[in-house]
KEROTI-55125 format. One record per residue: x, z, y of N, C-alpha, C in turn; residue number from 0. Coordinates in nm, 3 decimals, padded with zeros to 5 digits. Each point is the difference from the previous one (the first is absolute). Layout:
<atoms>
+---------+---------+---------+---------+---------+---------+---------+---------+---------+-----+
|    n_xx |    n_zz |    n_yy |   ca_xx |   ca_zz |   ca_yy |    c_xx |    c_zz |    c_yy | num |
+---------+---------+---------+---------+---------+---------+---------+---------+---------+-----+
|       X |       Z |       Y |       X |       Z |       Y |       X |       Z |       Y | NUM |
...
+---------+---------+---------+---------+---------+---------+---------+---------+---------+-----+
</atoms>
This chain:
<atoms>
+---------+---------+---------+---------+---------+---------+---------+---------+---------+-----+
|    n_xx |    n_zz |    n_yy |   ca_xx |   ca_zz |   ca_yy |    c_xx |    c_zz |    c_yy | num |
+---------+---------+---------+---------+---------+---------+---------+---------+---------+-----+
|  01.668 |  12.138 | -04.667 | -00.045 | -00.129 | -00.045 | -00.098 | -00.056 |  00.102 |   0 |
|  00.026 | -00.118 |  00.049 | -00.088 | -00.063 |  00.098 | -00.119 | -00.065 | -00.070 |   1 |
| -00.114 |  00.004 |  00.067 | -00.119 | -00.066 | -00.051 |  00.008 | -00.148 |  00.029 |   2 |
| -00.044 | -00.081 | -00.095 | -00.009 | -00.144 |  00.020 | -00.147 | -00.038 |  00.005 |   3 |
| -00.029 | -00.125 |  00.038 | -00.138 | -00.045 |  00.002 | -00.063 |  00.010 | -00.138 |   4 |
|  00.078 | -00.022 | -00.105 | -00.053 |  00.010 | -00.136 | -00.043 |  00.142 | -00.033 |   5 |
|  00.065 |  00.100 |  00.059 | -00.035 |  00.140 | -00.024 | -00.132 |  00.038 |  00.067 |   6 |
| -00.040 | -00.074 |  00.100 | -00.115 |  00.036 |  00.080 | -00.132 | -00.044 | -00.061 |   7 |
|  00.002 | -00.062 | -00.114 | -00.124 | -00.048 | -00.061 | -00.012 |  00.052 | -00.143 |   8 |
| -00.122 |  00.007 | -00.046 | -00.023 |  00.028 | -00.140 |  00.037 |  00.139 | -00.045 |   9 |
|  00.039 |  00.007 | -00.126 |  00.021 |  00.128 | -00.066 |  00.113 |  00.081 |  00.061 |  10 |
|  00.108 | -00.066 |  00.039 |  00.115 |  00.074 |  00.055 | -00.042 |  00.081 |  00.122 |  11 |
| -00.067 | -00.065 |  00.094 | -00.045 |  00.069 |  00.119 | -00.105 |  00.106 | -00.032 |  12 |
| -00.093 | -00.034 | -00.090 | -00.105 |  00.095 | -00.037 |  00.060 |  00.125 | -00.065 |  13 |
|  00.097 | -00.019 | -00.086 |  00.064 |  00.112 | -00.068 |  00.070 |  00.091 |  00.101 |  14 |
|  00.076 | -00.059 |  00.091 |  00.070 |  00.080 |  00.101 | -00.099 |  00.068 |  00.094 |  15 |
| -00.109 | -00.067 |  00.032 | -00.102 |  00.060 |  00.085 | -00.063 |  00.121 | -00.068 |  16 |
| -00.029 | -00.011 | -00.129 | -00.058 |  00.112 | -00.074 |  00.095 |  00.119 | -00.003 |  17 |
|  00.128 | -00.028 | -00.020 |  00.099 |  00.108 |  00.000 |  00.005 |  00.069 |  00.135 |  18 |
|  00.000 | -00.078 |  00.108 |  00.006 |  00.058 |  00.134 | -00.122 |  00.088 |  00.028 |  19 |
| -00.118 | -00.048 | -00.038 | -00.121 |  00.080 |  00.020 |  00.008 |  00.129 | -00.081 |  20 |
|  00.039 | -00.012 | -00.126 |  00.011 |  00.118 | -00.086 |  00.097 |  00.103 |  00.058 |  21 |
|  00.116 | -00.044 |  00.039 |  00.100 |  00.095 |  00.051 | -00.042 |  00.063 |  00.132 |  22 |
| -00.066 | -00.077 |  00.085 | -00.049 |  00.057 |  00.125 | -00.103 |  00.109 | -00.024 |  23 |
| -00.098 | -00.030 | -00.086 | -00.103 |  00.099 | -00.030 |  00.057 |  00.123 | -00.069 |  24 |
|  00.089 | -00.023 | -00.095 |  00.058 |  00.113 | -00.072 |  00.092 |  00.084 |  00.088 |  25 |
|  00.063 | -00.061 |  00.099 |  00.082 |  00.078 |  00.094 | -00.086 |  00.104 |  00.071 |  26 |
| -00.119 | -00.040 |  00.041 | -00.089 |  00.094 |  00.067 | -00.046 |  00.109 | -00.097 |  27 |
| -00.034 | -00.040 | -00.122 | -00.045 |  00.097 | -00.101 |  00.111 |  00.101 | -00.031 |  28 |
|  00.121 | -00.047 | -00.015 |  00.113 |  00.091 | -00.025 |  00.022 |  00.093 |  00.119 |  29 |
| -00.012 | -00.054 |  00.120 |  00.016 |  00.081 |  00.120 | -00.103 |  00.114 |  00.004 |  30 |
| -00.118 | -00.027 | -00.051 | -00.106 |  00.101 |  00.001 |  00.013 |  00.102 | -00.113 |  31 |
|  00.111 | -00.008 | -00.076 |  00.030 |  00.106 | -00.095 | -00.019 | -00.033 | -00.147 |  32 |
| -00.045 | -00.118 | -00.030 | -00.013 | -00.038 | -00.141 |  00.136 | -00.043 | -00.052 |  33 |
|  00.023 |  00.021 | -00.128 |  00.130 | -00.033 | -00.059 |  00.003 | -00.146 | -00.046 |  34 |
|  00.122 | -00.049 | -00.015 |  00.019 | -00.134 | -00.054 | -00.058 | -00.008 | -00.141 |  35 |
|  00.018 |  00.107 | -00.077 | -00.058 |  00.003 | -00.135 | -00.152 | -00.011 |  00.005 |  36 |
| -00.063 |  00.068 |  00.096 | -00.146 | -00.007 |  00.013 | -00.044 | -00.143 |  00.030 |  37 |
|  00.067 | -00.065 |  00.094 | -00.039 | -00.138 |  00.032 |  00.023 | -00.092 | -00.118 |  38 |
|  00.106 |  00.024 | -00.074 |  00.030 | -00.084 | -00.117 | -00.109 |  00.015 | -00.107 |  39 |
| -00.047 |  00.122 | -00.022 | -00.099 |  00.025 | -00.105 | -00.141 | -00.039 |  00.045 |  40 |
| -00.039 |  00.041 |  00.121 | -00.139 | -00.014 |  00.043 | -00.029 | -00.129 |  00.076 |  41 |
|  00.097 | -00.053 |  00.071 | -00.024 | -00.123 |  00.076 |  00.057 | -00.123 | -00.068 |  42 |
|  00.114 |  00.021 | -00.065 |  00.072 | -00.111 | -00.062 |  00.018 | -00.111 |  00.103 |  43 |
| -00.040 | -00.122 | -00.032 |  00.013 | -00.112 |  00.095 | -00.137 | -00.043 |  00.053 |  44 |
| -00.096 |  00.094 |  00.002 | -00.136 | -00.031 |  00.043 | -00.010 |  00.009 |  00.152 |  45 |
|  00.003 | -00.115 |  00.066 | -00.002 | -00.002 |  00.146 | -00.132 |  00.052 |  00.056 |  46 |
| -00.109 | -00.030 | -00.066 | -00.130 |  00.050 |  00.045 | -00.008 |  00.151 | -00.006 |  47 |
|  00.050 |  00.057 | -00.107 |  00.000 |  00.145 | -00.015 |  00.091 |  00.065 |  00.104 |  48 |
|  00.116 | -00.059 |  00.024 |  00.092 |  00.053 |  00.102 | -00.063 | -00.007 |  00.139 |  49 |
| -00.071 | -00.108 |  00.027 | -00.066 | -00.015 |  00.129 | -00.109 |  00.106 |  00.018 |  50 |
| -00.079 |  00.022 | -00.103 | -00.102 |  00.106 |  00.007 |  00.064 |  00.137 |  00.020 |  51 |
|  00.111 |  00.023 | -00.066 |  00.069 |  00.128 |  00.009 |  00.049 |  00.027 |  00.142 |  52 |
|  00.064 | -00.099 |  00.064 |  00.049 |  00.025 |  00.136 | -00.114 |  00.023 |  00.096 |  53 |
| -00.110 | -00.069 | -00.021 | -00.117 |  00.023 |  00.087 | -00.055 |  00.140 | -00.019 |  54 |
| -00.006 |  00.047 | -00.125 | -00.047 |  00.137 | -00.027 |  00.094 |  00.103 |  00.061 |  55 |
|  00.127 | -00.034 |  00.013 |  00.098 |  00.091 |  00.059 |  00.000 | -00.006 |  00.153 |  56 |
| -00.087 | -00.083 |  00.057 | -00.015 | -00.004 |  00.145 |  00.073 | -00.112 |  00.071 |  57 |
|  00.064 | -00.089 | -00.073 |  00.070 | -00.111 |  00.064 | -00.103 | -00.098 |  00.056 |  58 |
|  00.010 | -00.024 |  00.130 | -00.097 | -00.086 |  00.068 |  00.060 | -00.131 |  00.049 |  59 |
|  00.124 | -00.028 | -00.039 |  00.069 | -00.116 |  00.055 |  00.001 | -00.123 | -00.089 |  60 |
| -00.096 | -00.013 | -00.091 | -00.002 | -00.117 | -00.088 | -00.044 | -00.122 |  00.081 |  61 |
|  00.090 | -00.098 |  00.015 | -00.034 | -00.118 |  00.080 | -00.102 | -00.090 | -00.070 |  62 |
| -00.069 | -00.080 |  00.081 | -00.090 | -00.101 | -00.055 |  00.078 | -00.090 | -00.095 |  63 |
| -00.060 | -00.033 | -00.111 |  00.061 | -00.091 | -00.096 |  00.066 |  00.070 | -00.118 |  64 |
|  00.041 |  00.124 |  00.017 |  00.069 |  00.070 | -00.110 | -00.095 |  00.026 | -00.117 |  65 |
| -00.122 |  00.043 |  00.028 | -00.095 |  00.024 | -00.110 | -00.028 | -00.128 | -00.077 |  66 |
| -00.012 | -00.110 |  00.072 | -00.026 | -00.129 | -00.065 |  00.119 | -00.042 | -00.085 |  67 |
|  00.121 |  00.019 |  00.052 |  00.120 | -00.032 | -00.078 |  00.008 |  00.089 | -00.123 |  68 |
| -00.029 |  00.129 |  00.017 |  00.005 |  00.093 | -00.114 | -00.103 | -00.039 | -00.106 |  69 |
| -00.117 | -00.046 |  00.044 | -00.104 | -00.041 | -00.096 |  00.046 | -00.117 | -00.086 |  70 |
|  00.070 | -00.095 |  00.061 |  00.046 | -00.118 | -00.074 |  00.128 |  00.028 | -00.077 |  71 |
|  00.097 |  00.062 |  00.068 |  00.132 |  00.020 | -00.061 |  00.004 |  00.116 | -00.099 |  72 |
| -00.079 |  00.103 |  00.025 |  00.006 |  00.121 | -00.081 | -00.012 | -00.022 | -00.150 |  73 |
| -00.108 | -00.064 | -00.045 | -00.014 | -00.020 | -00.145 |  00.110 | -00.088 | -00.059 |  74 |
|  00.043 | -00.100 |  00.075 |  00.105 | -00.091 | -00.048 |  00.135 |  00.070 | -00.004 |  75 |
|  00.026 |  00.083 |  00.099 |  00.125 |  00.075 |  00.006 |  00.004 |  00.105 | -00.110 |  76 |
| -00.110 |  00.074 | -00.014 | -00.006 |  00.105 | -00.102 |  00.012 | -00.053 | -00.142 |  77 |
| -00.050 | -00.119 | -00.023 |  00.006 | -00.058 | -00.135 |  00.130 | -00.073 | -00.029 |  78 |
|  00.082 | -00.020 |  00.104 |  00.125 | -00.073 | -00.018 | -00.015 | -00.150 |  00.017 |  79 |
| -00.121 | -00.047 |  00.030 | -00.023 | -00.144 |  00.011 |  00.081 | -00.065 |  00.113 |  80 |
|  00.025 |  00.074 |  00.107 |  00.078 | -00.058 |  00.110 |  00.144 | -00.026 | -00.041 |  81 |
|  00.049 |  00.076 | -00.095 |  00.138 | -00.018 | -00.047 |  00.013 | -00.119 | -00.094 |  82 |
| -00.112 | -00.047 | -00.053 |  00.005 | -00.111 | -00.095 | -00.025 | -00.135 |  00.066 |  83 |
| -00.009 | -00.001 |  00.132 | -00.014 | -00.126 |  00.072 | -00.140 | -00.035 |  00.044 |  84 |
| -00.095 |  00.090 | -00.017 | -00.136 | -00.027 |  00.047 |  00.001 | -00.017 |  00.151 |  85 |
| -00.070 | -00.100 |  00.048 | -00.007 | -00.027 |  00.144 | -00.142 |  00.024 |  00.049 |  86 |
| -00.026 |  00.119 |  00.051 | -00.137 |  00.032 |  00.043 | -00.036 | -00.068 |  00.131 |  87 |
| -00.129 | -00.020 |  00.018 | -00.051 | -00.045 |  00.129 | -00.015 |  00.123 |  00.088 |  88 |
|  00.086 |  00.011 |  00.099 | -00.003 |  00.118 |  00.087 | -00.112 | -00.013 |  00.102 |  89 |
| -00.060 |  00.113 |  00.039 | -00.110 | -00.003 |  00.096 |  00.046 | -00.025 |  00.144 |  90 |
|  00.131 |  00.001 |  00.022 |  00.056 | -00.020 |  00.133 |  00.112 | -00.102 | -00.007 |  91 |
|  00.021 | -00.077 |  00.108 |  00.118 | -00.086 |  00.003 |  00.127 |  00.085 | -00.009 |  92 |
|  00.109 | -00.055 | -00.054 |  00.123 |  00.078 | -00.019 |  00.048 |  00.072 |  00.127 |  93 |
| -00.006 | -00.067 |  00.114 |  00.049 |  00.063 |  00.124 | -00.087 |  00.119 |  00.038 |  94 |
| -00.131 | -00.013 | -00.019 | -00.093 |  00.109 |  00.034 |  00.019 |  00.116 | -00.099 |  95 |
|  00.019 | -00.033 | -00.127 |  00.025 |  00.104 | -00.101 |  00.129 |  00.075 |  00.032 |  96 |
|  00.105 | -00.074 |  00.035 |  00.127 |  00.064 |  00.037 | -00.019 |  00.094 |  00.118 |  97 |
| -00.074 | -00.046 |  00.100 | -00.023 |  00.082 |  00.119 | -00.078 |  00.127 | -00.035 |  98 |
| -00.103 | -00.014 | -00.084 | -00.079 |  00.117 | -00.041 |  00.087 |  00.101 | -00.076 |  99 |
|  00.087 | -00.050 | -00.087 |  00.088 |  00.090 | -00.077 |  00.099 |  00.068 |  00.093 | 100 |
|  00.057 | -00.074 |  00.095 |  00.091 |  00.062 |  00.098 | -00.072 |  00.106 |  00.081 | 101 |
| -00.124 | -00.029 |  00.040 | -00.079 |  00.098 |  00.074 | -00.027 |  00.125 | -00.085 | 102 |
| -00.026 | -00.020 | -00.130 | -00.020 |  00.115 | -00.089 |  00.125 |  00.086 | -00.005 | 103 |
|  00.114 | -00.063 | -00.021 |  00.125 |  00.077 | -00.010 |  00.031 |  00.072 |  00.131 | 104 |
| -00.027 | -00.064 |  00.112 |  00.022 |  00.064 |  00.130 | -00.096 |  00.118 |  00.019 | 105 |
| -00.125 | -00.017 | -00.042 | -00.098 |  00.108 |  00.013 |  00.036 |  00.119 | -00.088 | 106 |
|  00.048 | -00.027 | -00.120 |  00.044 |  00.109 | -00.089 |  00.117 |  00.073 |  00.063 | 107 |
|  00.097 | -00.075 |  00.051 |  00.116 |  00.062 |  00.064 | -00.043 |  00.087 |  00.118 | 108 |
| -00.091 | -00.051 |  00.082 | -00.047 |  00.077 |  00.116 | -00.075 |  00.125 | -00.044 | 109 |
| -00.084 | -00.011 | -00.102 | -00.077 |  00.116 | -00.048 |  00.093 |  00.107 | -00.055 | 110 |
|  00.101 | -00.041 | -00.072 |  00.096 |  00.096 | -00.054 |  00.075 |  00.069 |  00.113 | 111 |
|  00.038 | -00.076 |  00.100 |  00.071 |  00.056 |  00.115 | -00.088 |  00.101 |  00.073 | 112 |
| -00.127 | -00.034 |  00.022 | -00.093 |  00.090 |  00.069 | -00.023 |  00.126 | -00.083 | 113 |
| -00.025 | -00.016 | -00.129 | -00.020 |  00.116 | -00.087 |  00.122 |  00.091 | -00.001 | 114 |
|  00.119 | -00.058 |  00.004 |  00.123 |  00.079 | -00.003 |  00.013 |  00.083 |  00.127 | 115 |
| -00.043 | -00.053 |  00.113 |  00.005 |  00.076 |  00.126 | -00.101 |  00.114 | -00.001 | 116 |
| -00.117 | -00.024 | -00.056 | -00.105 |  00.102 | -00.004 |  00.041 |  00.115 | -00.091 | 117 |
|  00.069 | -00.031 | -00.109 |  00.041 |  00.102 | -00.097 |  00.107 |  00.093 |  00.053 | 118 |
|  00.062 | -00.031 |  00.110 |  00.109 |  00.084 |  00.052 | -00.051 |  00.120 |  00.070 | 119 |
+---------+---------+---------+---------+---------+---------+---------+---------+---------+-----+
</atoms>
């Protein structure tokens, strides 16, 4: 599905951004040996908690802007408000937020790749 200009604003973009942040952080947590069940029970959709968890596990690749996005999106995402059409005021312009999220996903991928080489 291609993104349209309408998708890039408001709740639709915020919801997808929250999902991307959550999945990136949880990918690192799962890689470090925690189970999907553990993340479901203990982290749920709490972006702030997931961010703290990856930092405690030694992940140092959190790009600028991700903590701010997690602070704004986390409570709304966890409560389901983003799914009901709430349009939050994001702390970053959409293009900058997209870039920060892409950088997060790239950093997680690189960290997993490096950890996998060390474990051999």
